[in-house]
C-alpha positions in Angstrom: -11.8 402.5 176.1 -10.7 401.7 179.7 -14.0 399.9 181.3 -13.8 398.0 177.8 -10.2 396.9 179.1 -10.8 396.2 182.4 -14.2 394.0 180.9 -11.8 392.3 178.6 -9.2 391.6 181.4 -11.8 390.3 183.4 -13.3 387.9 180.8 -9.9 386.5 180.3 -9.1 386.0 184.0 -12.5 384.1 184.5 -11.7 382.0 181.5 -8.3 381.0 182.9 -10.1 380.2 186.4 -12.5 377.9 184.9 -9.8 375.7 182.9 -7.6 375.8 186.0 -11.1 374.0 187.9 -11.5 371.8 185.1 -11.0 368.3 186.9 -8.0 366.3 185.7 -8.7 363.1 183.3 -8.5 360.0 185.0 -5.8 357.8 183.1 -4.8 354.1 184.5 -1.4 352.8 183.4 -0.2 349.2 184.4 3.2 348.3 184.8 4.9 345.4 185.2 7.5 346.3 188.3 8.7 349.5 189.5 11.9 349.5 188.1 14.3 351.7 186.0 12.9 350.3 182.8 10.0 352.2 183.5 10.9 355.2 185.3 10.1 357.7 182.5 5.8 357.8 183.5 6.9 358.0 187.1 9.1 361.0 186.6 6.2 362.9 184.6 4.1 362.2 187.5 6.3 363.5 189.9 7.4 366.5 187.7 3.6 367.4 186.9 3.7 366.6 183.3 0.8 364.8 183.3 -1.1 367.0 185.0 0.1 370.1 182.4 -1.7 367.7 180.0 -4.9 367.5 182.2 -4.4 363.9 182.8 -4.4 362.5 185.9 -2.2 359.2 186.0 -2.1 356.5 188.2 0.6 354.0 188.0 -0.5 350.1 188.9 2.2 347.6 189.2 0.6 344.3 187.7 1.9 341.3 186.4 2.7 341.2 182.4 0.0 338.8 181.9 -2.6 340.5 184.0 -1.4 343.8 182.4 -2.4 342.6 179.0 -5.6 341.3 179.9 -6.3 344.5 181.4 -5.6 346.4 178.7 -7.7 344.1 176.1 -10.7 344.4 178.3 -10.0 348.4 178.8 -9.5 348.1 182.6 -6.5 350.1 182.2 -5.5 352.7 179.7 -2.1 352.0 178.8 0.8 349.5 179.5 4.0 349.9 179.5 5.4 346.5 179.0 5.6 347.1 175.2 7.4 343.6 174.7 4.5 342.1 175.6 2.4 344.2 173.9 3.9 343.8 170.8 4.0 339.8 170.9 -0.2 340.1 172.0 -0.6 342.2 168.9 1.4 339.3 166.6 -1.4 336.7 168.1 -4.0 339.0 166.8 -5.0 340.9 170.2 -6.4 344.9 169.8 -3.6 346.3 170.7 -0.4 348.1 169.8 2.6 349.9 170.6 2.7 353.7 170.5 6.1 354.8 171.7 9.3 353.7 173.1 10.9 354.7 176.5 14.2 352.1 175.8 16.1 351.3 172.5 18.2 348.7 174.0 17.8 346.7 177.5 19.1 347.4 180.4 18.8 344.3 182.3 21.7 341.8 182.8 22.0 337.5 184.1 23.2 338.0 187.6 24.4 334.7 189.7 25.3 333.6 192.6 29.4 334.1 193.7 30.1 330.7 192.5 28.9 330.7 189.1 31.6 331.6 186.9 29.9 332.0 183.8 27.0 331.0 181.7 28.0 327.4 181.2 27.8 327.1 185.1 24.2 327.7 185.0 23.7 324.0 183.7 21.0 322.3 185.7 20.5 325.7 188.0 17.8 327.5 188.8 17.4 330.8 186.8 14.4 333.4 187.6 13.0 335.8 184.7 9.4 337.5 184.8 7.7 334.9 183.1 7.0 333.1 179.5 6.0 336.0 177.1 7.7 338.5 178.6 10.5 339.9 177.0 13.0 338.6 179.8 12.2 335.1 178.4 13.7 336.0 174.9 16.6 337.8 176.5 17.3 335.0 178.6 16.7 332.2 175.7 19.5 334.7 173.5 22.1 334.6 176.5 22.0 330.3 177.0 21.8 330.4 173.1 25.6 332.2 172.9 26.6 328.6 174.8 24.8 326.9 173.2 21.9 325.9 175.5 18.3 325.5 175.7 16.0 327.1 178.6 13.9 324.5 179.2 16.8 321.6 178.5 19.4 322.9 180.1 18.5 325.2 183.5 15.4 324.8 185.6 13.4 328.2 184.4 11.7 329.9 187.5 8.9 332.7 186.5 8.8 335.2 188.8 6.6 338.4 187.9 8.4 341.5 189.2 12.2 342.7 189.3 12.4 343.2 193.5 10.4 339.8 194.0 13.3 338.1 191.6 16.3 340.2 193.4 14.7 338.4 196.7 15.1 335.2 195.8 18.2 335.3 194.2 19.7 336.8 197.4 17.5 333.7 199.6 18.7 331.1 197.4 15.7 330.6 195.7 17.3 331.0 192.4 20.9 330.5 191.7 20.5 333.5 188.8 18.3 336.1 187.8 17.6 338.5 184.8 17.2 342.1 186.6 17.2 345.3 185.3 19.0 348.3 187.4 18.9 349.2 190.3 18.1 345.4 191.1 21.4 343.9 189.1 23.4 346.8 191.2 22.2 346.0 194.6 23.0 342.5 194.1 26.2 343.3 192.5 27.1 345.6 195.3 26.6 342.2 197.7 28.7 340.1 196.1 26.8 338.8 193.2 28.2 338.3 189.9 27.0 340.0 186.8 27.6 337.6 183.9 26.2 339.4 180.8 24.1 342.3 179.9 21.3 341.7 177.8 22.1 344.1 175.1 25.2 342.0 174.1 23.1 339.7 172.9 19.8 340.9 172.5 18.2 343.6 170.1 15.3 344.7 171.7 12.7 347.8 172.9 11.9 346.9 176.2 9.9 349.4 177.5 7.2 351.8 176.1 3.7 352.7 175.9 1.1 350.5 174.7 -2.9 350.8 174.1 -5.8 349.5 173.3 -6.6 350.2 169.5 -9.8 351.4 170.3 -8.0 354.1 172.3 -6.3 355.0 169.2 -9.9 355.7 167.7 -12.1 357.2 170.4 -9.7 359.0 172.2 -6.6 360.2 170.0 -6.6 363.3 171.7 -5.9 361.4 175.3 -3.1 359.4 173.5 -1.3 362.4 171.9 -1.5 364.0 175.3 0.4 361.1 177.1 3.0 360.8 174.6 3.8 364.4 174.8 4.0 364.5 178.5 6.4 361.4 178.2 8.4 362.9 175.4 9.0 366.1 178.0 10.0 363.6 180.6 13.3 362.0 178.1 14.3 365.4 177.4 14.2 366.3 181.2 15.7 363.5 182.4 18.5 363.8 179.8 19.3 367.2 180.5 18.3 367.4 184.5 20.6 364.6 186.2 20.5 365.7 189.7 16.9 366.2 189.7 16.1 363.0 188.0 18.8 361.1 190.3 16.7 362.1 193.1 13.5 361.2 191.8 15.0 357.4 191.0 16.4 357.6 194.4 13.0 358.2 196.3 11.2 356.1 194.0 12.9 353.1 194.6 14.1 353.8 197.5 18.1 353.4 196.7 21.0 355.2 198.2 22.5 358.2 196.0 25.3 356.2 194.4 22.9 353.3 193.2 20.4 356.1 192.0 23.3 357.7 189.8 24.6 354.2 188.4 20.9 353.7 187.4 20.6 357.1 185.7 23.4 356.7 183.7 22.4 353.4 182.3 18.9 354.3 181.7 20.1 357.9 180.0 22.2 355.9 177.4 19.2 353.7 176.4 16.7 355.7 176.2 15.2 357.1 172.5 14.8 360.7 172.8 11.7 360.8 170.2 10.4 357.7 171.3 11.2 355.9 168.0 12.6 352.4 167.5 14.0 351.3 163.7 12.3 348.8 161.6 15.0 346.4 162.3 14.9 346.0 165.7 10.8 345.5 165.7 10.8 343.0 163.1 13.5 340.9 165.5 11.0 341.4 168.0 8.1 340.6 165.5 10.0 337.2 164.4 11.1 336.3 168.0 7.2 336.3 168.9 5.9 334.8 166.1 8.7 331.8 166.5 7.5 331.4 169.9 3.7 331.8 169.1 4.7 329.1 166.3 2.9 331.6 163.7 3.8 330.8 160.1 2.7 334.1 158.3 4.6 337.0 158.3 3.4 340.0 160.3 3.1 343.5 159.5 4.8 346.6 161.3 1.4 348.5 161.3 -0.3 345.5 163.2 2.0 345.8 166.3 2.9 349.3 166.3 1.6 352.8 165.5 3.9 355.7 165.6 1.5 358.2 163.7 0.5 360.3 166.3 4.1 359.9 168.1 5.2 361.2 164.5 2.7 364.1 164.8 3.4 365.2 168.1 7.0 365.2 167.0 6.0 367.6 164.1 4.3 369.6 166.4 7.4 370.8 168.5 9.4 371.8 165.6 
């Protein structure tokens, strides 16, 4: 009896050792910028939540349009530019959003000291991430509040990456810019003015996880493990302020106060279950259709697929 127990224990030990020795599955994630909007994958990486799911995740910074091309051609596995993924799906590209990190935009419009309001931007140069990016629609909504138009009333300058947009603002290349935390916090600390928060005029989910539809068909298990790791991340960030602030500070090279302020903004906007309401998604779809001049209606299931997310949430219960 003792011998059989020893053998059984040895077999279990061998099994777990073999499992531990299995190489992690390589996954490539495209990110428009290393900013607070896309902090969730970084936290999952730093806390080994991806590794716990058997995934070796590489985070790659690339311009939004490049990310979409790479996702379509399968040169990357996922994109966090969920707004661009949604608009690409509206156009008919084979991509879908499978979960969201943020349920509302974190971006704000920051301007030079002498600009006192949105109306003062008439004729000025304003930086945004680029046409087709969510920041384009944020800027349009902000200008519309003052009966202004992007091409007619301001000089729009596409600058991919939040860091480069902040630099353009600080060096005088642009007179205002759409910036997410922590870049707006840095600008405001230097005396630049926050004119308006995008969330005040713009209803949209701004970051999440997008995939090629072939990935959903061919490797649904990997998609589920990615989602599970990121849901764990969302819960971790909400419940572990100090550790989250430290990761934000380390990754974005912030002082503790700026990192803490960024954390508070992020937590207020996160989606703990990865889901976004149909009304918000329909707003995003309608904006995309208008921009792309697509007349026919676009069904929600053409642009989002929450099936794997809902199953993962059900498994947790």
